[in-house]
N, C-alpha and C positions, 0 to 999 in steps of 0.2 A: 156328732158327739158319740164317743164310745163309753160313756158313763152308764153303768148298770147298777140299779138299786134293788137288792132283794127285799121282798116284803113278806113277813110272816104274820098270820092272824091266828089268834087262839081265843078261847072262851073267857070266862070270868077269872080263871087262874092261869098264870103263866106256867110253862113247863119247868120242871125242877132241874132237868139236865144233870141227873145224878148218874155218872158214868159207871157201867157195869162190865164192859169188855172193850178191848181195843184190838185193831189189826193194822199192821203196817205192811203195805204191799211191796213185793220185791221189784217187779218190773215197772210199775207206775209210781210216781211220787205222790201217793195218796195215803192218808191215814183215815181209817174208818172207826167210828166210835159208836158203841151200842149203849143205850141208857136203860135205867130201871123202869121208866114210864113208857117204853116202846118206841122211842125215837132212834133213828140211825142218822148219824151226822158224817158227812164226807168233807175232808179238809185237804187242800192241795199243799204239798210241801215243796218249797223252792230250793234251789241249789245253795242259797244263803241261809237255809234252815228257818225261813219264814213260813208260818202256818196261816193260810187264808181259807175262809169258808167256801165250800162249793155247793153243798146241798144239805137240807134238813128234811128228812123223810119221816112221815107219820103213816103208820099202817095198822097198828093195833095197840092195845093197852097192856099186853104182857111184857114182862121184863126181857130184855135181850141178854141172855146169859152166856152166849158163845157166838163168836164170829170165826169163820174159816173160809179158805179159798176153795172153789169148786175144782174138782179134778177133771181132767180132759179125757 
């Protein structure tokens, strides 16, 4: 079976998911969203413009105020 069920756990209060910045990648069909409560969310964008969750990352409590691509 190829069914994948993502599970997210948090404390007594659920994350607010208040978006503060977004980044649409050129080469990859990915949207990256930064939130005021420190979350970074990755979303896959399909050819039919469907948005599907890929990952929810927690790292700190500071607001994500800017997202940018790294230069090579």
